[in-house]
N, C-alpha and C positions, 0 to 999 in steps of 0.2 A: 884938549877937551874944554868945552865951555864951562868953566868952574862956577860961574854965577848960576847957570842953569842946573848944574849938579847940586849945588847947595840948596836951591829951591826945591829940587826933587827930594833931598834928604829931609828938609823941613816939612814937606807935605807928608812924607812917610811917618815922621815923628808925630804929626798931628792926626795920624790914622786916616789920611786921605790917600788910600792906596791906589785908587784909580788915577788921581792926579799925579801921584808920584810915578806911577808906571808911565804915564804919558810924558812926563818931564824927563825921566831917564831915557826913554826911547828917543825923544827929540835930541837929547844930548849925544846919543849914539849916532844919530843920523845927521848931525850938524856938520855940513861940509866946510863951513867957514872956520871951524876950529878942529884941525886934524888931531886924531887921537895919538897919544904917545904910547910906546910899548907898554902893554899890561893894562891900559885903560879900557880897552874893549872887554877884556875879561872881567874887570871891576864892574862895568856897566851891566853886562849880562848877568852877573851875580846879583846885583841889586834888582834888576828886572825880574829875575827868578823869585826873589824874596817877595816882591809885590804880587806876583801871580799866585804864590802860595797863600798870601793873605786874602786874595780874591777867590780862593778855593779852586784854582785851575791848576791842579798838580801836573797834568799832562804837559801844558805849555811851560810850566815852571821847569820841568825836566829838560825840555828843549832848550830853554834859556841857560840853565846850569851847564848843559853839555856844550853849548857855545862858549861858555866861560872857560871850561877845561881845555878847549881847543886853542886858547891864547897861551902859547908857551911862555910868554913874558909875564904872565900874571902869576904871582908867587903864593896864592892862597889855595893851592891844590887840595890840601887836606880839608879846609873849610868848605869848599864847593862840593867835594865828594861826600862830606858829611851831610850837607843839605840835600844832595841827590839821594843819598840813602834814606833820609827821612821822607822825601817826596815819594819814592818808590814804596816805602813801608805804608804810607798813607793810602796808597792804591792797592795794598795787600799783595804787592809783588815783593815778597820777602827774599827770594833768591837774588834778585838784582840789588835789593837794599844791602844785603850782606856784602856783595862784591864791592860796592862803593864805600861802605864802612871800612872794609879791609884796605882800600886804597888810601882812605883818610888817615888811618893809624900808621901807614907806612911812610907818610910825609913827615920828615924830620922837622920841618918848619911849623907843623901844626901843633899849637901849644895847648890844646885841650883834648888830648886823645881819649880821656875818660868818657867824653860825650859820645864819641864814635863807638867805643867799646860797649857803652850802655845800650846804644841803639842796636848794635850788632847782637848783643845778648838777647834783647827783646825779639828781634827778628828770628834768631835761631830757635828760641823757645816756641815761636809760632810755627816753625817748621818741624817741631818735635825733636830737635837735636839738643837734648839736655846737657850732654857732656861738653859739646862745643860752646853752648851758651854759658856753662859754668866757667870755662876758660876766659870768655870775654868779660863776664862780671867780675871775675877775680882780678883781671888786669885793670878794670875800672876802679875797683876798690883800692888797689895798690898804687894807683897813679898819684904821685905826691902833689900834683896840681889839682886834684879833686878836693874841693873845699868841704864836701860833705858826702862821705861814702855810704851813707845809710841806705840809699836806694840800691846800690850795687850789692851791699852785704845781704840785704833782705832777699833780693832776687837770686843771689848765689845760694842762699839757704834753700830756696825753692828748687834750684837745680840739684842740690845734694839730696833732697827728699825724693826727687824724681829718679835719682841714681841709687836709691835705697841706701843712703849713707846718712842716717839721722843724727849720728854723733857729730859729724862735721856740720850738719845743718844747725845743730844746737850751738856749736862754736861760732858759726857765722851770725846767727841771730843775737847771741849774747854780745858779740863784738859790736853789732849795730846799736845796741842799747847804750854804748858809751857816748853816743852823740845826741845832741838835741834834735827833736823832731816834733811835728805837729801831733796833737793828741790822737787824731784818727789814724795816723800812720803808726803811732806807738801801739794803739789797740790792735791793729792788724798784725803788727810784729809779735805781740804777746800771744795772740791766737795761734800764729804759725809756730811759735816756740813751744806752746802747749802740745801741739800735734807731734812735734819732733821729740819732746820728752816722752810722750806716750809710746812712740816707736822705739825709744831707748829703754822703756820699762821703768822710767823715773816718774811714778804716778803722783807722788805728793808734789813734786816740782811742777808737773803738768797741771794739777788742780790750781796751784798758786798762779801759774801763768794765765790760765783761762780766766780765773776770777779777776786778775789784774786787767785783762782785756775788756771785761764787761763792767768794771767797777763804776765808771762814770755814766752808765746806762745810755750811752750814745752809740754803742757798737753791738751788733748782733752776730753771733757765731754762724758760720756756714753750716750746712747740713752735716758735712763730714766732720767739722770741728766739734759740733754738738755731740755727735756719736762718740768721738774720742773723749770729750769732757765727761760724759756719763760713764764711760769705761774707767776713766781715772778715778772718779768719785766712788764707783763700786769697789775698785781695788783697795782704795784707802779705807773705805768703810769696813772691809774685811780684814783690816790690819796689815795690808800689804802695800807699803809705800814704794817699794822697789822690787821689781821682778826681773829675772834673767832671761826668760823666754816669753815673748809676747807675740801676738799677731801683728802684722804690719799695720801702721796707722791707716785709718780709713781715709780714702781720697776719692772724691767724685771724679767721674770721667772728665779729663781736660781741666781739672781744678788746679790751676797754677796761680796761687793767691799772692803773687808779688805786687809791687807797686805799679808796675807798668803792664803786666800781662794779666788782663782781666779774665776771671773764670767764666764770665757769662758771654764771651764772644764779642764784647764791645770793642770798638776800634782801639788799636794800641796807642795811638797818638792823638791827644786832644787837639781840637782845632786851634785853640789859642795858645796854651802854654807850650806846646811842642814846637810851635813855629814863631815864638816871640822874637821880636827884633830888638837886639841890644843896641841902644843909642850910643853906649860907650864904645861899641865896636861894630861898625856897619857891616863887617864881613861875616859875622857869626850870628847864629841864633842864640838868644839868651836862654839860660836854663835856670829853673827855679830852685837853686841851691841856697843853703843858708850861709852865714858868715863864718862859722866855726872853722878854724884851721885844722889840718889833719896831717899826721905823719904816718907813713905806711907801717912803721913799727908798732903803732898802738894796737893794731889788729893783726899782729903777726902770729896768729894761731897756726897749729900744724896743718890745717886744711889748705893753707896757701902754698904749702910745699909740694902738693900733688902735681906730678908732671902731666903734660897734655896726653902722653901715652897712657898713663894710668886712668885718666878720665875717659879716654876713648875705650879702654878695656872694660871699664865699668859699664859704659854705654852698650858695648857689644853683649855683655852678660845680661843686661836687661832686655836686649833684643831677643836673646835666646829664651829668657823667661816669657817674653811676650808671645813667642811662637808656641810655647807650651800652653799658654792661656788660650791662644786661638784654637789649638787642638781640642782643648776642653770645650771651648765654645762650639766647635763643630759637632762634638758628641751630644752636647745639649740640643743643638739644632736638629740632629737626627732623631733624638728622643721626642722632641716636640712634634716633628713631622709624623712620627709613628702614632703619637697620641691623637693627632688630627685625623689620621686615616681611620683609626679605631672609632673615634667619635663619629666620623662621617658614616662608617659602616653601621654603627648602632642606630644612627638617625634614619638611615634607609630601611633598616629592619623594622623599626617602630612605625615608619610611614606605611609599610606594607601591611602592618597589623592593625591599621586604622587609627593610629595616634595622630594628633595634629594640634595646631594652635591657631585660634581658640578651639577648645575641645567641643565635642558634640553636646555635652551637658551644659557648657557655658552658653552656647548658642540657643539651646532650648530654653534655658532660664531667662535669657534676654527676651525671647519671643513672648513668654507668658507674663513677664514683669510688666510689659506695656505693649500689648498686641498691636494697637493702632500705629504707634511710633515704629515698632519693629518691622512692620510690613515693608518698609522701604530700605531696611538695612540687613535683615537676616535671610532673606529669600535669595535663591539662586537666580542668575541673570536670565535663565530661560523661562522663569515664572514672571509673567507681565504684571503690571501694577494692579490691574483690575482683578486678576485671578488671586493675587496675594490678599487684596482686601476682602474678597469673598471668603477666603480660607480663614482669616482672622476674626471675622464678624461673630461666629458662634463661640469663640474661645473664651474661657473663664480667666480673667486676669488674676494672677497669683504671684506675688513677689518671691515666693519660695516654694515652687511646686516640688513634689516628690518624684525623683527619678526611679522608676521601678525596674528598669533594665535597659541595657544597650547591646545591640548586635553590631559588631564592627567588622568592616573589611577595608581593603585599600581604597576603593573608589566610592563606596556608599555605606551608609549606616542607618539603623533604625533605633529610635529612642522611645520607650514606653514611659509615659508620665501621667501623674495624677495631680489635678489641680483642685483646690478647695473653693467652693462657692461662698458668697457672703453669708448664706444661711447655714454653712457648715457641712454641706453635702460634698461628695467626691465625684469628679468627672474625669474619666480616663481617655487618653489620647494616644495615637500612634503618630510619631513625627518622623518622616523620612528625610534624610540628608544626603547631599552629594559632596564630593571633594571640591574644594575651592583653593587652589594652590596648596598651602600646607594646612589650611583650616577647613571649615565646613560651612555649608549653606543649606537652608531648608528648601526641599523640593515639594513637599506636600504635608498637610496636616489633616487627620481624620479622627473621628470618634472611635474608641476602641473598647470592645467588651471582652471580658475574660473568657467568655464562652467561645470566642473566635480562636483562642489559642489551642 
């Protein structure tokens, strides 16, 4: 391999000249004057994939990484498959992402499996597989090479809440608090802890956690967390700081409020941080973890001892509950359909009885309020403009004429109206209307005398 060209490519990448780095790595790969040693093709394809990711071409990056895995002499199988998993996840292909994360953690030479376990947990949550995601996050938290398990512990708590195991979620969140983290992360963690406390019936602890999350006035509770906060405050105000039977914690649909799984449907992997290139190690993506050391025993609460089979069992139990909820949903849907049918029937009946919108009274009042202007708006289409003007000329303008009576039928109606003149006299009219869709239009206006009745 042309080592000088390779170093130039690395320098271009470090300078964030990703297009230049891509070109140099590709030239290095195609340089026939410097034959490639075993494993060097895989290395170059790996770097080409990294460049393509930075250039936001994940499809081509996947092709490059796949070429890297085809080089049997290249010994970074775990790292390449982790990158493949991240690229697939960026394309929202979570099934394939999980497959490559699984290959990554099975590579004994891969020295940062917590990264692949974290990516796997995120993808599984996106697929709605809370139990399997919990297993992955647990492995990420227990990995002794993980310098900061806060992210894994918080997302593990999310999984336990999804599995209706709030006590274990509390243990997970409390364990995460042992580690240093950014203020916004800590605020989110306290909010999640507050909801877990509510689900456990520990209302005073819930209030304390929620107030801690909003103490610096930079964090706002989600809708579901706000509801739980108010429930906790109400319980404490009534002198009940701890209760044994409570309703499940409020959770909005799809509300997985972990660090990596956004509740609003935003992309799971940020463009920059998730694909950062670690100069200290050109084969791996860097990950924004802190410096604090971690020993798996520090967070060895009982929830880590749950077997995969137990988590799967809980997941199946939740699936059964979900089916029950869907049955309830079907009953609600049937009830709504019946209400719609009844409402439609009532509307048809009213229509046949002469009801409409706007009503006959409304149309007539509009006519008398400003006869000249109304001549172009309230008359039926079969009444031409000249005839309409002729009919409104003798009308007395009255902003609030008296409606003496209305004869209604499905297709036509008659309104008897009395308008007051400026001198205080009364003039009576008979206004005939015809149906116009669901409303009414004027077909004729004539003077009316009581003796005609």
